[in-house]
Residue, then its C-alpha position, 0 to 999 in steps of 0.5 A: m524557471l523550468y529545468m529539464i532533466n535528461p532522461k538518460k541521467r535520471k536515475h531511479l531508486d528501486f523501492d525494495v532497496w530504499l526500503k531495505d536501507a530504510l529499515k535500518d533505522p529503528s524509529f521507521k522500523a517501528a512505524y513501518n511494522r504498525q502499518q505493515p497490512e496497509f503497505s501489503l495490501m497497497r503494494a498488492r493493489i499497485e502490482k495488480g496495476l490497479t489505482q485506488e479509484e479502480l480498486a474503489k469501483k470494484m469494492g463499490t466504494k470511494q477512492s477516499v476509503i482506499s486512501r485513508f485505509e493505505s495511509g493507516n487512517a481507517n479502522p476497517s471492518l472484517a466486511f471491508l477487509k473481505r471485500l478488498a481481498g475479494a477485489l484483489g483476487a485474494r483471501v482474508e486470513i486472521r491468526f492469533v499467533y502466541 
């Protein structure tokens, strides 16, 4: 059976509101921090209005490569990160903080 949802009654949760609440959970926060570089680059892609496929084409790679990177299941090379930054109109900056 198909249920129709009245769009006027549907409420959307803002990602930033959800994230702020989710980060209160220590185990979630630890996992989030481990994935922070991937999340920030994924957010940049979304803010630029690019799909994974569009970004992949700009980089000369496949959509599955972008998906693996964003999910944290990749160990990207510096060359890959430079291509990614270029496609997003950004630059790579590596710092050692101690």
